[in-house]
Backbone as CSV, one residue per row, in Angstrom:
resi,resn,N_x,N_y,N_z,CA_x,CA_y,CA_z,C_x,C_y,C_z
1,MET,18.362,2.686,5.481,18.466,4.359,6.429,19.272,4.809,4.775
2,MET,18.924,4.428,2.589,19.182,5.181,2.151,17.618,5.279,1.584
3,LEU,16.511,4.179,2.037,15.109,4.652,2.151,15.208,5.674,2.814
4,LYS,15.473,6.022,3.642,15.361,7.058,4.097,15.007,8.070,3.527
5,ALA,16.650,8.663,2.786,17.432,9.288,1.199,17.186,9.122,0.268
6,ILE,15.906,8.863,-0.101,15.018,8.604,-0.935,13.753,8.883,-0.994
7,ALA,13.458,8.365,0.089,11.769,8.158,0.521,11.025,9.508,0.361
8,PRO,11.136,10.634,0.474,10.930,12.287,-0.427,10.594,11.645,-1.570
9,ALA,11.843,11.371,-2.104,12.017,11.650,-4.126,10.757,10.253,-4.082
10,LEU,10.992,9.547,-3.464,10.027,8.535,-4.108,8.455,8.770,-3.433
11,ALA,8.199,9.141,-2.639,7.228,9.489,-2.145,5.856,10.343,-3.507
12,LEU,6.636,11.356,-3.853,6.505,12.315,-5.341,6.122,11.732,-5.835
13,ALA,7.260,11.010,-6.213,6.485,9.866,-7.995,5.403,9.801,-7.941
14,LEU,5.764,8.494,-6.465,4.415,7.415,-6.721,2.704,8.403,-6.540
15,CYS,2.741,9.288,-5.629,1.866,10.237,-5.415,1.748,10.598,-7.072
16,ALA,2.237,10.829,-7.999,1.447,11.468,-9.743,1.607,10.378,-9.731
17,SER,1.934,9.152,-9.856,1.592,7.944,-10.351,0.030,7.636,-9.430
18,ALA,0.276,7.346,-8.541,-1.939,6.872,-7.880,-2.428,7.817,-8.297
19,ALA,-2.138,9.700,-8.940,-2.874,10.273,-9.152,-4.147,9.844,-10.333
20,SER,-3.120,8.665,-11.289,-3.007,8.687,-12.368,-4.008,6.848,-12.577
21,ALA,-3.676,6.528,-11.568,-3.966,5.560,-11.529,-5.415,4.655,-11.884
22,MET,-5.217,3.595,-12.873,-6.791,2.995,-13.188,-7.054,1.828,-13.316
23,ASN,-5.232,0.854,-12.565,-5.775,-0.823,-13.276,-5.673,-1.705,-11.637
24,TRP,-6.648,-0.998,-11.061,-6.876,-1.543,-9.387,-7.145,-2.637,-9.731
25,VAL,-6.470,-3.516,-9.424,-6.840,-4.747,-9.438,-6.727,-6.164,-7.725
26,TYR,-7.800,-6.335,-7.488,-8.185,-6.664,-6.607,-7.316,-7.950,-5.751
27,VAL,-7.423,-7.530,-4.549,-5.919,-9.114,-3.948,-6.788,-9.160,-3.137
28,GLY,-7.910,-8.917,-1.920,-8.567,-10.344,-1.084,-8.751,-9.100,0.186
29,LYS,-8.944,-9.056,0.884,-9.809,-9.413,1.989,-9.582,-9.035,3.257
30,ASN,-9.290,-8.795,4.660,-8.854,-9.077,5.565,-10.002,-9.838,6.963
31,VAL,-9.659,-9.836,7.731,-10.603,-9.882,8.852,-11.967,-9.538,8.928
32,TYR,-12.488,-8.684,8.686,-12.713,-7.263,9.042,-14.482,-7.365,7.243
33,GLY,-12.577,-7.161,6.454,-14.185,-7.710,5.495,-13.647,-6.430,5.132
34,SER,-11.936,-5.770,4.863,-11.988,-4.684,4.713,-11.144,-5.273,3.232
35,THR,-11.843,-4.459,2.172,-10.704,-5.392,1.153,-9.047,-4.399,0.269
36,TYR,-9.109,-5.402,-0.004,-6.816,-4.782,-0.338,-7.497,-4.861,-2.175
37,GLU,-7.215,-3.758,-2.917,-6.270,-4.125,-4.262,-5.220,-2.642,-4.180
38,ILE,-3.854,-3.463,-5.950,-2.746,-2.898,-6.040,-3.394,-2.847,-6.983
39,ASP,-2.730,-1.107,-7.587,-2.771,-0.568,-8.857,-1.698,-1.794,-8.988
40,GLN,-1.820,-2.111,-10.048,-0.764,-2.890,-11.135,-0.031,-2.078,-11.718
41,ASP,0.131,-0.886,-12.777,0.906,0.307,-12.774,1.245,0.947,-12.725
42,SER,1.482,0.501,-11.405,1.808,1.684,-10.752,3.430,0.465,-9.483
43,VAL,3.530,-0.386,-9.380,4.650,-1.486,-9.885,6.030,-1.609,-9.883
44,VAL,6.640,-1.564,-9.521,7.835,-1.241,-9.868,8.934,-1.578,-9.169
45,ARG,9.330,-3.204,-10.356,10.229,-4.037,-9.398,11.584,-3.114,-9.234
46,ASN,13.250,-3.245,-8.836,14.548,-3.463,-9.104,14.876,-4.633,-7.782
47,GLY,15.717,-5.354,-8.348,15.805,-6.433,-7.555,14.381,-7.055,-6.910
48,ALA,14.945,-7.161,-5.140,13.697,-8.158,-4.876,13.169,-6.697,-4.175
49,VAL,13.205,-5.153,-4.317,12.779,-4.370,-3.914,11.734,-3.893,-4.808
50,VAL,10.002,-3.852,-4.589,9.234,-4.065,-5.196,8.417,-2.285,-4.822
51,THR,8.143,-1.229,-5.338,6.924,-0.549,-4.267,6.259,-0.029,-5.715
52,LEU,5.138,0.298,-4.621,3.226,-0.101,-5.438,2.811,0.918,-5.073
53,SER,1.509,0.675,-5.456,0.758,1.429,-4.996,-1.337,0.969,-3.997
54,LEU,-1.201,1.024,-3.192,-1.958,-0.520,-2.219,-2.973,0.742,-2.063
55,LYS,-5.000,0.617,-2.400,-6.077,0.689,-1.951,-6.448,0.222,-0.669
56,VAL,-7.388,-0.151,0.059,-8.063,-0.314,1.231,-9.391,0.600,0.718
57,HIS,-10.579,-0.338,1.292,-11.792,0.094,1.442,-12.126,-0.139,2.808
58,TYR,-12.200,0.510,3.541,-12.713,-0.648,4.981,-13.763,-1.222,4.851
59,GLY,-13.715,-2.918,6.013,-15.610,-3.719,5.371,-15.765,-3.290,6.591
60,PRO,-18.045,-3.977,6.638,-18.260,-3.025,7.750,-18.163,-3.990,8.673
61,ASP,-17.226,-4.514,9.277,-17.323,-5.473,10.107,-15.372,-4.146,11.375
62,ALA,-15.027,-3.286,10.071,-13.942,-3.126,10.438,-14.138,-1.999,12.359
63,PRO,-13.400,-0.769,13.267,-13.734,-0.401,13.699,-13.688,0.255,13.604
64,PRO,-14.688,0.804,14.199,-15.716,2.213,13.845,-14.347,3.650,13.603
65,GLY,-14.727,4.614,12.727,-13.234,6.079,12.568,-14.034,6.964,11.775
66,GLU,-13.498,7.447,11.557,-13.840,8.913,10.288,-13.763,8.883,9.111
67,MET,-12.985,8.070,8.345,-12.472,7.568,7.191,-13.161,6.405,7.328
68,ASP,-12.729,5.943,5.241,-13.667,4.834,4.932,-12.235,3.835,3.919
69,GLY,-11.050,4.891,4.188,-10.490,3.649,3.327,-8.842,4.959,3.322
70,TYR,-7.972,4.014,2.403,-6.878,5.031,2.742,-5.632,4.587,0.821
71,ILE,-4.956,4.758,0.387,-3.864,5.012,-0.118,-3.025,4.831,-0.198
72,ALA,-2.100,3.838,-0.050,-0.236,3.898,0.518,-0.361,3.831,-0.415
73,HIS,1.353,4.157,-0.442,2.250,4.129,-1.509,3.576,3.776,-0.535
74,ARG,3.405,2.012,-1.415,4.503,1.189,-0.561,5.975,0.759,-0.340
75,THR,6.651,0.273,-0.341,7.928,0.058,-0.838,8.526,-1.598,0.343
76,ALA,8.594,-2.732,-0.841,8.468,-3.870,0.413,9.886,-4.641,-0.687
77,ASN,10.503,-5.787,0.566,10.777,-6.916,-0.180,10.132,-8.290,-0.238
78,CYS,10.835,-8.433,-1.228,10.202,-9.647,-1.976,10.688,-11.170,-1.645
79,GLN,12.196,-10.867,-1.002,13.345,-11.403,-0.227,12.675,-12.098,1.536
80,ASP,11.962,-11.150,2.279,12.045,-11.207,3.662,11.038,-10.837,3.608
81,ASN,9.822,-10.358,3.336,8.144,-10.406,3.430,8.284,-8.625,4.135
82,SER,9.751,-7.839,3.515,8.986,-6.922,5.233,8.422,-5.538,3.429
83,PHE,8.044,-4.589,4.047,7.774,-3.863,3.751,7.402,-2.112,4.724
84,GLN,6.831,-1.602,4.166,7.144,0.358,4.543,6.220,0.945,4.119
85,ASP,5.191,1.532,4.879,4.474,2.583,4.254,5.095,3.868,3.753
86,ILE,5.330,4.389,2.440,5.857,5.231,2.528,5.296,6.712,3.089
87,GLN,4.065,6.726,2.178,3.212,7.904,2.121,1.374,7.192,2.492
88,THR,0.911,7.464,2.709,-1.023,7.586,3.269,-1.788,8.052,2.757
89,ASP,-2.753,8.491,2.871,-3.486,9.315,2.374,-4.696,8.579,3.053
90,TYR,-5.373,9.474,3.784,-6.668,8.242,4.190,-8.081,9.095,3.676
91,MET,-7.944,8.024,3.476,-9.890,8.603,2.689,-11.602,8.456,3.132
92,LEU,-12.157,9.506,2.804,-13.512,9.686,3.261,-14.248,9.511,1.445
93,ALA,-14.947,9.232,1.625,-15.879,9.653,0.185,-15.311,9.942,-1.084
94,GLY,-13.617,9.736,-0.941,-12.672,9.681,-2.302,-12.315,10.780,-2.687
95,LYS,-12.214,11.462,-1.432,-11.622,12.200,-0.762,-10.366,12.679,0.121
96,VAL,-9.332,13.260,-0.046,-8.426,12.804,0.847,-8.216,13.504,1.853
97,LYS,-8.970,13.295,3.810,-8.954,14.057,4.727,-7.509,14.117,5.820
98,ARG,-6.382,13.402,5.505,-5.386,13.447,6.145,-3.948,12.694,5.382
99,SER,-2.834,13.036,5.779,-2.162,12.362,5.374,-0.956,11.974,6.307
100,ALA,-0.403,10.752,6.253,1.059,10.400,6.856,1.780,9.426,5.511
101,GLY,2.890,10.259,6.770,4.195,10.184,5.713,5.213,9.241,5.990
102,VAL,6.745,8.818,6.035,7.387,7.870,6.698,6.475,7.001,7.498
103,GLU,6.865,5.010,7.945,5.594,4.510,8.683,6.626,4.142,8.923
104,ASP,7.110,3.574,10.320,7.687,1.515,10.601,8.106,0.518,9.622
105,LYS,8.518,-0.227,8.983,9.157,-1.230,8.907,8.529,-2.172,9.124
106,GLN,7.175,-3.033,8.689,6.904,-4.082,8.872,7.345,-5.163,8.556
107,VAL,7.043,-6.949,9.204,7.141,-7.585,8.619,5.156,-8.707,7.717
108,ALA,5.057,-9.412,6.752,3.641,-9.055,6.241,3.673,-10.704,6.952
109,LYS,3.084,-10.799,8.081,3.005,-12.237,8.264,2.539,-13.489,7.081
110,ALA,2.646,-14.670,7.544,2.401,-15.308,6.780,0.858,-15.770,7.065
111,GLY,-0.045,-15.763,5.695,-1.000,-15.932,6.068,-2.261,-14.189,5.949
112,SER,-1.267,-13.160,6.048,-2.429,-12.150,6.332,-2.722,-11.978,4.879
113,ILE,-3.071,-10.653,4.930,-3.774,-9.973,4.057,-2.539,-8.946,3.542
114,ALA,-1.440,-8.698,4.077,0.067,-7.877,4.151,0.443,-8.835,3.183
115,GLU,0.659,-10.074,3.545,1.479,-11.385,2.987,0.761,-11.242,1.430
116,ALA,-0.789,-11.434,1.258,-0.987,-11.672,-0.624,-1.086,-10.146,-1.072
117,VAL,-0.771,-9.482,-0.522,-0.873,-8.201,-1.193,1.627,-8.155,-1.402
118,LEU,1.739,-8.532,-0.566,3.068,-8.850,-1.200,3.334,-9.876,-2.939
119,ALA,2.332,-11.060,-2.420,2.733,-11.902,-3.792,2.447,-11.343,-4.889
120,LYS,1.364,-10.384,-4.627,0.670,-9.873,-6.257,1.388,-8.962,-6.581
121,ALA,2.418,-8.235,-6.057,3.666,-7.189,-6.234,4.990,-8.286,-6.713
122,CYS,5.135,-8.819,-5.569,6.602,-9.102,-5.833,6.056,-10.713,-7.358
123,GLY,4.557,-10.412,-7.647,4.659,-11.791,-8.634,4.587,-13.630,-8.431
124,ARG,4.558,-13.292,-6.852,4.101,-15.187,-6.385,2.901,-15.423,-7.079
């Protein structure tokens, strides 16, 4: 519940850092060929909790859509592999076309790209 209270302030702080993000580090691809990168400079750890910026560029086998990727500002728990996107900017040709706020908490499944993102951000 505390996350909901701090999410707006955290989202603003992450947005500011993502605007100047320059250190995108490749994490991997999903089953659709979509690439996942984290901004190494955006990673902030506080105990088991980590925040980061994640950039996804949809792959050639991804379901058709209006966007070609997104940048998500994510918070995660390195102990239980849970994560929550607190701000997502859906992109087309490098420009934000639509944004979404706080999404439901999820748990990264073993062997998934979400787990690989957490492993990289958590320093595993």
